[in-house]
C-alpha positions in Angstrom: 27.1 43.3 -122.6 25.1 42.2 -125.7 27.4 39.3 -126.1 26.8 38.1 -122.6 23.0 38.3 -122.9 23.2 36.3 -126.2 25.2 33.5 -124.6 22.7 33.4 -121.6 19.7 32.9 -123.9 21.5 30.1 -125.9 22.3 28.2 -122.7 18.7 28.6 -121.5 17.3 27.1 -124.8 19.7 24.2 -124.6 18.7 23.2 -121.0 14.9 23.3 -121.6 14.6 19.8 -123.3 16.5 18.3 -120.3 14.0 19.7 -117.9 11.1 18.5 -120.0 12.4 14.9 -120.0 12.8 14.9 -116.2 9.2 16.1 -115.7 7.6 13.5 -118.0 5.4 10.9 -116.4 7.1 7.4 -116.7 5.1 4.9 -118.7 5.6 1.1 -118.0 7.3 -1.0 -120.6 4.4 -3.5 -120.9 1.9 -0.8 -121.8 1.4 -0.6 -125.6 0.0 2.1 -127.6 -3.4 0.5 -127.8 -3.8 0.7 -123.9 -5.4 3.8 -122.6 -3.5 6.1 -120.4 -4.2 5.8 -116.7 -3.0 8.7 -114.5 -1.1 8.0 -111.4 -3.0 8.8 -108.2 -2.1 8.7 -104.5 -2.3 5.4 -102.7 -4.0 7.0 -99.6 -7.4 5.5 -98.9 -10.4 7.6 -99.6 -11.9 9.6 -96.7 -14.8 7.9 -94.9 -18.2 9.3 -95.8 -19.6 11.8 -93.3 -22.6 10.8 -91.3 -25.1 12.9 -89.4 -23.9 11.4 -86.0 -22.0 13.7 -83.6 -18.2 13.3 -83.8 -16.5 11.3 -81.1 -15.1 13.3 -78.2 -11.9 12.4 -76.5 -12.4 10.7 -73.2 -12.2 13.0 -70.2 -13.2 12.9 -66.6 -16.6 14.4 -67.6 -17.6 11.7 -70.2 -15.7 8.8 -68.9 -17.8 5.6 -68.7 -16.8 4.6 -65.2 -18.1 7.6 -63.2 -15.4 10.1 -64.2 -12.3 8.0 -63.7 -10.1 7.3 -66.7 -7.6 4.5 -67.0 -4.2 5.5 -65.9 -2.7 4.2 -69.1 -4.7 6.6 -71.3 -2.0 8.6 -73.2 -4.2 11.6 -73.8 -5.2 11.9 -70.1 -1.6 11.6 -69.1 -0.6 14.4 -71.5 -3.5 16.5 -70.2 -2.4 16.1 -66.6 1.2 16.9 -67.5 0.0 20.0 -69.3 -2.0 21.1 -66.3 0.9 20.5 -63.9 3.2 22.4 -66.2 0.8 25.3 -66.3 0.6 25.3 -62.5 4.4 25.3 -62.2 4.7 28.2 -64.7 2.0 30.2 -62.8 3.7 29.5 -59.5 7.1 30.7 -60.8 5.5 33.8 -62.3 3.9 34.5 -58.9 7.2 34.0 -57.1 8.9 36.3 -59.5 6.2 39.0 -59.1 6.5 38.8 -55.3 10.3 39.0 -55.4 10.1 42.0 -57.7 7.6 43.7 -55.4 9.8 43.0 -52.4 12.8 44.4 -54.2 10.9 47.6 -55.2 9.7 48.0 -51.6 13.3 47.7 -50.3 14.5 50.3 -52.8 11.7 52.7 -51.8 12.5 52.1 -48.1 16.2 52.9 -48.8 15.3 56.1 -50.6 13.0 57.3 -47.8 15.4 56.2 -45.0 17.3 59.1 -43.4 20.9 58.3 -42.7 21.7 58.0 -39.0 24.0 60.6 -37.4 27.2 59.1 -35.8 27.8 61.0 -32.6 31.4 59.9 -32.2 32.3 60.8 -35.8 30.8 64.2 -35.4 32.6 64.8 -32.1 35.9 63.9 -33.7 35.2 66.2 -36.7 34.4 69.2 -34.4 38.0 70.3 -34.1 40.3 71.3 -31.2 37.7 73.3 -29.4 35.8 70.0 -28.7 38.5 69.0 -26.4 38.1 72.2 -24.4 34.4 71.7 -24.2 34.9 68.1 -23.2 37.2 69.2 -20.4 34.6 71.7 -19.2 32.0 69.0 -19.1 34.2 66.8 -16.9 35.0 69.8 -14.6 31.3 70.6 -14.3 30.5 67.0 -13.5 33.1 66.9 -10.7 31.8 70.0 -9.1 28.2 68.9 -9.4 28.9 65.6 -7.6 30.9 67.5 -4.9 28.1 70.0 -4.2 25.5 67.3 -4.3 27.2 65.6 -1.4 28.1 68.8 0.5 24.7 70.4 0.2 22.7 67.6 1.6 20.2 68.6 4.2 21.9 66.4 6.8 25.2 68.1 6.0 23.9 71.7 6.4 21.5 71.2 9.3 21.9 67.8 11.0 18.7 66.6 12.6 20.6 65.3 15.7 22.1 68.7 16.3 18.7 70.4 16.9 17.2 67.3 18.5 19.9 67.2 21.2 20.0 71.0 21.5 16.3 71.5 22.1 16.2 70.5 25.8 18.9 73.1 26.6 16.9 75.9 25.1 14.4 75.9 28.0 15.0 78.8 30.6 15.5 76.4 33.5 17.9 74.1 31.6 19.8 76.6 29.4 23.5 75.6 29.2 25.7 77.5 26.7 28.5 75.0 27.3 26.3 72.0 26.5 25.0 73.6 23.3 28.6 74.5 22.3 29.7 70.9 22.8 26.8 69.6 20.7 27.8 72.0 17.9 31.4 70.7 18.1 30.1 67.1 17.9 28.0 67.8 14.7 30.2 70.2 12.8 28.1 71.9 10.1 27.2 75.3 8.8 24.3 75.5 11.2 26.5 74.5 14.2 29.1 77.2 13.3 26.3 79.9 13.1 24.9 78.8 16.5 28.4 79.1 18.0 28.7 82.6 16.6 25.5 83.5 18.5 26.8 81.9 21.7 29.9 84.0 21.6 27.7 87.1 22.0 25.9 86.0 25.2 25.3 89.1 27.5 25.2 91.5 24.5 22.0 93.2 23.2 19.9 91.2 20.7 20.7 93.3 17.6 24.4 92.7 18.1 23.7 88.9 18.4 21.6 89.0 15.2 24.3 90.9 13.4 26.9 88.3 14.5 24.5 85.5 13.2 24.0 87.3 9.9 27.8 87.7 9.4 28.3 84.0 10.2 25.5 83.1 7.7 27.2 85.2 5.0 30.5 83.4 5.6 28.8 80.0 5.4 26.9 81.0 2.2 30.2 82.1 0.6 31.7 78.7 1.3 28.6 76.9 0.0 28.5 79.0 -3.2 32.2 78.5 -3.8 31.9 75.5 -6.1 28.5 76.4 -7.4 30.1 79.4 -9.1 32.3 77.0 -11.1 29.1 75.4 -12.5 27.8 78.9 -13.4 31.1 79.6 -15.1 30.9 76.3 -17.1 27.3 77.1 -18.1 28.4 80.5 -19.4 31.7 79.6 -21.0 30.7 76.4 -22.9 28.2 77.9 -25.3 30.6 80.8 -26.1 33.4 78.3 -27.0 30.8 76.3 -29.1 29.9 79.5 -31.0 33.6 80.3 -31.6 34.1 76.8 -33.0 31.1 77.2 -35.3 32.3 80.6 -36.6 35.7 79.2 -37.3 34.3 76.2 -39.0 32.1 78.4 -41.2 35.1 80.4 -42.2 36.9 77.3 -43.2 33.9 75.9 -45.1 33.5 79.1 -47.2 37.2 79.3 -47.8 37.4 75.7 -49.1 34.3 76.2 -51.2 35.6 79.4 -52.7 38.9 77.7 -53.7 37.4 74.5 -55.3 38.2 73.5 -58.8 35.8 74.4 -61.7 33.0 71.9 -62.0 33.2 70.7 -58.3 30.1 70.3 -56.3 30.3 73.5 -54.2 26.8 73.1 -52.6 27.7 69.7 -51.2 31.1 70.8 -49.9 29.5 73.9 -48.3 26.7 72.0 -46.6 29.0 69.3 -45.2 31.3 72.0 -43.8 28.4 73.9 -42.2 26.9 70.9 -40.4 30.3 69.9 -39.1 30.9 73.4 -37.9 27.6 73.4 -36.0 28.8 70.5 -33.9 30.7 72.7 -31.5 27.7 74.9 -30.8 25.6 71.8 -30.1 28.3 70.4 -27.8 28.6 73.7 -25.9 24.8 73.9 -25.4 24.8 70.2 -24.3 27.3 71.1 -21.6 25.9 74.5 -20.6 22.2 73.5 -20.2 22.7 70.8 -17.5 25.4 72.9 -15.7 23.0 75.9 -15.5 20.2 73.7 -14.3 22.3 72.1 -11.6 23.7 75.5 -10.5 20.2 76.9 -10.2 19.1 73.9 -8.2 22.0 74.2 -5.7 21.3 77.9 -5.3 17.7 77.2 -4.4 18.8 74.5 -2.0 21.1 76.9 -0.2 18.5 79.6 0.1 15.9 77.1 1.4 18.4 75.8 4.0 19.0 79.3 5.4 15.3 80.0 5.6 14.8 76.9 7.6 17.8 77.8 9.8 16.2 81.2 10.6 13.1 79.5 11.9 15.2 77.1 14.0 17.1 80.0 15.6 14.1 81.8 16.9 14.0 79.9 20.3 17.7 80.6 20.7 17.2 84.3 20.2 14.6 84.4 22.9 16.9 82.7 25.4 19.9 85.0 24.5 17.8 88.1 24.8 17.1 87.2 28.4 20.8 86.7 29.0 21.6 90.4 28.2 23.9 92.0 30.8 25.3 88.7 32.1 29.0 87.9 31.8 30.2 86.9 28.4 31.8 83.5 27.7 34.9 83.7 25.6 36.1 81.3 23.0 38.9 80.1 25.3 36.4 79.2 28.0 34.3 77.2 25.5 37.3 75.3 24.2 38.6 74.6 27.8 35.3 72.9 28.6 35.6 70.3 25.8 
């Protein structure tokens, strides 16, 4: 190590004279020893003396000599305009970037706050096999509802022409059981069949006639309620099937959740299974509620029709009461007069 340092110092001393010769100021050959030494100075001209006058300003639109207009060939003005245009473009781009960023953030917030839509068809398919049974019940209920809507029209239960044509024959001087029977045969309806049951009791006491009318009314009510009962059955059976499907779906959801692998998202699996299981209950209620409403509406229509029929039969009761003790007219006699 000492030897290396010694060699380094020796090489440094040897190179010092060379550096001194390179840094020496050159002296011209024609300068003798008697001439004084003149140092070399820079060839740049001396700065101009400062004066008390204000420094000259660059020409702008404010101090231009021709009322604010500068010549188009002024390089400084052209550079200033280019600089201003460049600043405007940069500011415009920054504003556009800011607006785009705000729009993107607003879209992201809207997506976060947006609730996913429920796909009805997808839920129906995921409801299981019981959804097919509930769907069949809905079709069955719709068919019976349409059939009862046509059958329980007011014109089908109590035709207006029936009572309009029968009214003249209810006067004591014009009473004709055969004519009334023919009118009932022409306008076949529940009201017509009830009137015919009363005509078969001509000559009998009034309580017996009323009993025959009530029996005929009961038979007609049974026929009218026949398909309404199917609607009542649909309204009762559909929610029970929906509840059964929900219970079975809950059992499956808890079973699958209990047998998931370690680390799996059990909460998500359980929640998805529960909401799918509830589909059958919703479907059952969706079928049962309209069916119950329609069945109740038809029951009210039947009761209202029979109340109106009772009021229409009062004049007939008066005439038949006066016929007590007279010979009865059998069904064969009525049919023979057709």
